[in-house]
C-alpha positions in Angstrom: -11.5 3.1 -3.5 -11.5 0.8 -6.5 -14.2 2.0 -8.9 -14.1 2.5 -12.7 -15.9 5.8 -12.0 -12.5 7.2 -10.9 -11.1 6.7 -14.4 -14.4 7.9 -16.0 -14.1 11.1 -13.9 -10.9 12.0 -15.8 -12.8 12.5 -19.1 -13.9 16.1 -19.8 -17.2 14.9 -21.2 -17.9 12.4 -18.4 -21.5 11.1 -17.9 -24.0 12.6 -15.5 -24.0 9.6 -13.1 -20.3 9.8 -12.7 -20.5 13.6 -12.1 -23.2 13.0 -9.5 -21.2 10.7 -7.2 -17.6 12.0 -7.7 -18.6 15.7 -7.2 -20.9 15.0 -4.2 -19.1 16.3 -1.0 -15.6 15.6 -2.4 -13.8 17.0 0.6 -15.7 14.8 3.1 -15.4 11.8 0.8 -11.6 12.4 0.5 -11.2 12.6 4.2 -13.3 9.4 4.8 -11.5 7.3 2.2 -8.0 8.6 3.2 -8.7 7.8 6.9 -10.0 4.3 6.1 -7.0 3.6 3.9 -4.5 4.9 6.6 -6.1 2.8 9.3 -6.2 -0.3 7.1 -2.5 0.1 6.1 -1.3 0.6 9.7 -3.2 -2.4 11.0 -2.2 -4.6 8.1 1.4 -3.9 8.5 1.0 -4.6 12.2 -0.6 -7.9 11.4 2.1 -9.1 9.1 5.1 -8.1 11.2 6.7 -11.0 13.1 5.6 -11.5 16.7 7.7 -12.5 19.7 5.5 -15.4 20.8 2.5 -17.4 19.9 3.0 -17.8 16.1 6.1 -19.7 15.4 8.5 -21.4 17.7 9.6 -23.9 15.0 12.7 -22.3 13.7 14.8 -25.1 15.1 12.4 -27.9 14.1 12.6 -29.8 10.8 9.0 -29.2 9.9 8.2 -28.2 6.3 8.3 -24.6 5.3 5.2 -23.1 3.7 5.1 -23.1 0.0 3.0 -21.2 -2.6 -0.1 -20.5 -0.6 1.6 -18.7 2.2 3.3 -16.5 -0.4 0.0 -15.9 -2.1 -1.6 -14.7 1.2 1.4 -12.3 1.7 1.2 -11.0 -1.9 -2.5 -10.4 -1.5 -1.8 -8.2 1.5 1.0 -6.4 -0.4 -1.4 -5.7 -3.3 -4.0 -4.4 -0.8 -1.5 -2.1 0.8 -0.3 -0.7 -2.5 -3.9 -0.1 -3.5 -4.5 1.7 -0.3 -1.4 3.8 -0.9 -3.0 5.0 -4.2 -6.2 5.8 -2.4 -4.3 7.8 0.2 -2.4 9.8 -2.4 -5.5 10.5 -4.5 -7.7 11.5 -1.5 -4.9 13.6 -0.1 -4.8 15.7 -3.3 -8.6 16.0 -3.3 -8.5 17.3 0.3 -5.3 19.4 0.1 -5.6 20.9 -3.4 -9.3 21.2 -4.3 -8.5 23.8 -7.0 -6.3 21.3 -8.8 -9.1 18.7 -8.8 -11.4 21.2 -10.4 -9.0 21.5 -13.3 -9.2 17.8 -14.1 -10.3 17.3 -17.7 -11.5 20.8 -18.2 -12.1 21.2 -21.9 -10.2 24.5 -22.2 -7.5 23.8 -19.6 -3.8 24.0 -20.6 -2.7 22.2 -17.4 -1.7 18.5 -18.0 -0.6 17.6 -14.5 -4.1 17.3 -13.1 -5.1 14.9 -15.9 -1.9 12.9 -15.6 -2.4 12.5 -11.8 -6.1 11.6 -12.3 -5.3 8.9 -14.8 -2.2 7.7 -13.0 -3.7 7.4 -9.6 -6.9 5.7 -10.9 -4.8 3.1 -12.9 -2.6 2.5 -9.9 -5.6 1.7 -7.7 -7.3 -0.4 -10.3 -4.1 -2.4 -11.1 -3.3 -3.5 -7.6 -6.8 -4.2 -6.6 -7.3 -6.2 -9.8 -4.1 -8.1 -9.0 -5.4 -8.7 -5.5 -8.6 -10.3 -7.0 -6.5 -12.5 -9.3 -4.3 -13.6 -6.5 -7.3 -14.4 -4.4 -8.6 -16.6 -7.2 -5.2 -18.3 -7.5 -5.2 -19.0 -3.7 -8.5 -20.9 -4.1 -6.9 -22.9 -7.0 -3.7 -23.5 -5.0 -5.3 -24.9 -1.9 -7.4 -27.2 -4.1 -4.3 -28.4 -6.0 -2.4 -28.9 -2.7 -5.0 -31.4 -1.5 -5.8 -33.1 -4.8 -2.5 -33.2 -6.7 0.2 -32.1 -4.3 1.1 -29.1 -6.3 4.1 -27.3 -4.8 6.2 -24.2 -4.7 7.0 -24.2 -8.5 3.4 -23.1 -9.3 4.1 -19.7 -7.8 5.9 -18.7 -11.0 2.8 -19.6 -13.0 0.6 -17.6 -10.6 2.8 -14.5 -11.1 2.5 -14.8 -14.8 -1.3 -15.2 -14.7 -2.1 -12.5 -12.1 0.3 -9.7 -13.2 -0.2 -10.4 -16.8 -4.0 -10.4 -16.7 -4.1 -7.4 -14.3 -1.8 -5.3 -16.6 -3.5 -6.4 -19.8 -7.1 -5.7 -18.6 -6.1 -2.4 -17.0 -4.4 -1.0 -20.1 -7.0 -2.3 -22.5 -9.9 -0.9 -20.4 -8.3 2.5 -20.0 -7.3 2.7 -23.7 -10.9 2.0 -24.7 -12.3 4.5 -22.2 -10.1 7.4 -23.3 -10.4 6.8 -27.0 -9.8 9.0 -29.1 -8.3 11.3 -26.4 -8.9 12.1 -22.7 -10.1 15.6 -23.7 -12.6 14.2 -26.2 -13.9 10.8 -24.9 -16.7 9.2 -26.8 -20.1 10.3 -25.6 -22.5 7.8 -23.9 -21.7 5.0 -21.5 -21.6 2.3 -24.1 -18.0 3.0 -25.0 -17.1 2.6 -21.3 -18.6 -0.8 -21.0 -15.3 -2.7 -21.9 -13.6 -0.7 -19.1 -16.2 -1.7 -16.6 -16.1 -5.3 -17.7 -12.3 -5.5 -17.3 -12.6 -3.9 -13.8 -15.4 -6.2 -12.5 -14.6 -9.4 -14.2 -11.9 -10.6 -11.8 -14.1 -9.5 -8.8 -17.1 -11.5 -10.1 -14.8 -14.4 -10.8 -13.7 -14.6 -7.2 -17.3 -14.3 -6.0 -18.5 -17.1 -8.2 -15.5 -19.5 -8.6 -13.8 -19.3 -5.2 -16.7 -20.7 -3.2 -16.8 -23.7 -5.6 -13.0 -24.4 -5.2 -13.2 -23.9 -1.4 -16.2 -26.4 -1.2 -14.4 -28.9 -3.3 -11.2 -28.5 -1.2 -13.1 -29.1 2.1 -14.8 -32.1 0.6 -11.4 -33.5 -0.5 -10.0 -32.9 2.9 -13.0 -34.7 4.5 -12.5 -37.7 2.2 -8.8 -37.7 2.9 -9.4 -37.7 6.7 -11.9 -40.5 6.4 -9.6 -42.6 4.2 -6.7 -42.5 6.6 -7.9 -45.2 9.0 -11.5 -45.7 7.8 -12.9 -43.7 10.7 -13.9 -40.1 11.2 -13.1 -39.0 14.7 -14.0 -35.8 16.6 -10.6 -34.3 16.0 -10.9 -34.8 12.3 -14.4 -33.2 12.4 -12.9 -30.3 14.2 -10.2 -30.0 11.6 -12.6 -30.1 8.6 -14.8 -27.5 10.4 -11.8 -25.2 11.0 -10.9 -25.3 7.3 -14.5 -24.5 6.3 -14.5 -21.6 8.8 -11.3 -20.2 7.4 -12.6 -20.3 3.8 -15.9 -18.8 4.9 -14.1 -15.9 6.5 -12.1 -15.2 3.4 -15.3 -15.1 1.3 -17.2 -13.1 3.9 -14.6 -10.4 3.9 -14.5 -10.3 0.1 -18.3 -10.0 -0.1 -18.6 -7.3 2.6 -15.8 -5.2 1.0 -16.9 -5.4 -2.7 -20.7 -6.0 -2.8 -21.3 -2.3 -2.3 -19.4 -1.7 -5.6 -21.7 -4.0 -7.5 -24.8 -2.4 -5.9 -23.5 1.1 -6.6 -22.6 0.4 -10.2 -26.0 -1.1 -10.8 -27.7 2.0 -9.4 -25.6 4.3 -11.5 -26.2 2.4 -14.7 -29.9 2.5 -14.0 -29.6 6.3 -13.6 -27.6 6.6 -16.9 -30.4 4.8 -18.7 -32.9 7.5 -17.7 -33.4 10.6 -19.7 -32.9 13.0 -16.7 -31.2 11.7 -13.6 -32.3 14.9 -11.7 -35.9 13.9 -12.0 -37.7 13.9 -8.7 -39.0 10.3 -9.2 -35.3 9.1 -9.1 -34.5 10.8 -5.8 -34.4 7.5 -3.8 -32.1 5.9 -6.4 -29.8 8.9 -6.3 -29.6 8.8 -2.5 -29.0 5.1 -2.5 -26.2 5.6 -5.1 -24.6 8.3 -2.9 -24.8 6.2 0.2 -23.3 3.1 -1.4 -20.6 5.4 -2.8 -19.5 6.4 0.7 -19.8 2.9 1.9 -17.4 1.8 -0.9 -15.0 4.5 0.2 -14.8 3.0 3.7 -15.0 -0.7 3.0 -12.8 -1.0 -0.1 -9.6 0.1 1.7 -10.5 -2.0 4.8 -10.1 -5.2 2.8 -6.4 -5.2 3.5 -6.8 -5.4 7.3 -9.9 -7.6 7.2 -8.1 -10.0 5.0 -5.3 -10.5 7.5 -8.0 -11.2 10.2 -9.6 -13.8 7.9 -6.2 -15.4 7.0 -5.0 -16.0 10.5 -6.8 -13.9 13.1 -5.6 -11.1 15.3 -1.8 -11.5 15.8 -1.4 -8.9 18.6 0.9 -6.0 19.3 3.9 -7.9 20.5 6.1 -7.2 17.5 9.5 -8.8 17.2 11.9 -6.6 15.3 15.0 -8.7 16.0 17.0 -10.0 13.1 15.6 -13.5 13.6 12.1 -12.1 13.9 12.4 -10.3 10.6 13.4 -13.5 8.9 10.2 -15.2 10.2 7.1 -13.3 9.3 3.9 -14.4 10.9 2.6 -15.2 7.5 5.0 -18.1 7.2 2.8 -20.0 9.7 -0.5 -19.4 7.9 -0.4 -21.3 4.7 -1.1 -24.3 2.6 2.1 -26.0 1.6 3.7 -29.1 0.2 7.0 -30.5 1.2 8.6 -32.4 -1.6 10.9 -35.4 -1.0 14.6 -34.7 -0.3 17.3 -35.8 2.1 16.8 -38.0 5.2 14.0 -35.9 6.5 12.0 -36.2 3.2 8.2 -35.8 3.5 6.1 -37.2 0.7 2.6 -36.4 -0.1 0.2 -33.6 0.7 0.4 -30.9 3.4 -2.3 -28.4 4.1 -0.7 -26.2 6.7 -2.0 -23.3 8.6 -0.4 -22.2 11.9 1.7 -24.8 13.7 3.0 -25.3 17.2 5.7 -27.6 18.5 3.7 -29.0 21.4 1.2 -30.4 18.9 4.0 -31.8 16.9 5.1 -33.8 20.0 1.6 -35.3 20.3 2.0 -36.9 16.9 3.6 -40.1 18.3 2.0 -43.4 19.2 2.0 -45.1 22.5 5.6 -46.5 22.3 7.1 -43.1 21.3 7.4 -43.7 17.6 6.2 -41.0 15.1 3.0 -41.6 13.4 2.8 -41.6 9.6 -0.1 -39.2 9.6 0.3 -36.1 11.7 -2.8 -34.0 12.4 -3.1 -31.3 15.0 -6.1 -29.0 15.6 -6.2 -26.2 18.2 -8.9 -23.7 18.9 -8.9 -20.9 16.3 -7.9 -17.5 17.6 -5.5 -18.9 20.3 -1.8 -18.2 20.3 -1.1 -21.5 18.6 -4.2 -21.7 16.3 -3.5 -24.7 14.1 -5.0 -26.4 11.2 -2.5 -28.9 10.0 -2.5 -32.0 7.8 0.6 -33.9 6.9 0.2 -37.1 4.9 3.7 -38.4 4.7 5.7 -41.6 4.4 8.4 -40.4 6.8 8.4 -37.9 9.6 11.4 -36.6 11.6 12.2 -38.1 14.9 10.4 -36.0 17.5 12.5 -37.5 20.3 15.3 -35.4 18.9 13.1 -32.4 19.0 12.5 -33.0 22.7 16.2 -33.3 23.4 16.9 -30.2 21.5 14.3 -28.3 23.4 15.6 -29.5 26.8 19.2 -28.6 25.9 18.0 -25.1 24.8 16.1 -24.7 28.1 19.2 -25.8 30.1 21.5 -23.4 28.2 19.0 -20.6 28.8 19.1 -21.0 32.5 22.9 -20.7 32.5 
């Protein structure tokens, strides 16, 4: 789990509140967190593996490839998986080598390996979950820029610099302040640990506060864009705007469910630290609430990886495609926001907000005499095999008659 209490536990003179939660049923807690992380990693990997059908049949079609936002979604899942890996390693040590855990930050201990593992595993977990928070924030910015300013794939470099730079900087700065002057002689009191807690929770709170604002502005911009196309707001366009709102709502719901227990738990522990004696009988309910939320954190924090994949593009199924072509086309390539810049005879100019797409919907984007429309919008029910939320505002689209001919020729060759 991602909690600054894990780093604080590495101090020999750790505070009483940290001692309370970290030393309460450590064997059971290690089993619970490791099991949650293993389940989350397995299902997340299953989700992002390419599937044989239902997600992308567009390899032969000249539709735009996803840009920065699809990569951001994939990177978020990678960060979550790496964070879960750190949780699995740490919890496995707690369960398998309890004697080693007891040696962590003992004042008179000559063993350095337990302390190194304690700090290293805690920093690993914090780094990748902090990076996941920053990438989630960048995703909200990216989908907004895609709609408003047609920002494209080049922004991914800037996102890498922001996310990894801030994650590393805050992680190192927070840990350095926490373990000053040394890990065996940390400063007493929780005041010196406040910078470490701020660097841990700042990106989390940023996502909780800023992302809903960006998502709201994005959906408003999409609604205005749809209304401005032909001056009317049809049922299909309402469904499209609703589908986008639901997608953003799911992302924020998963984030809130997985990380609100951390904020509640930290508030309770800070309250206990401010009391003279946390073992006082009048604080029993507060202690119990802190221990309960501690275990809830151990379950929900690792599950963010899997729940995020469900929020991004639903359940993808078990029909994994491990063929060479399937490995080249991850399912994530069809769940994105993207911009296709002008280039060549199939240039597409303007804005594209693309989630999953399906060729049958592409064929419908023609007018009555068979000519392609300038605006292509397709909406299918969410959760189906071809769940689609797609907007293309373009000055030129490829000839879908060629697509039909290609499909017919492929079907004929397949029969022979």
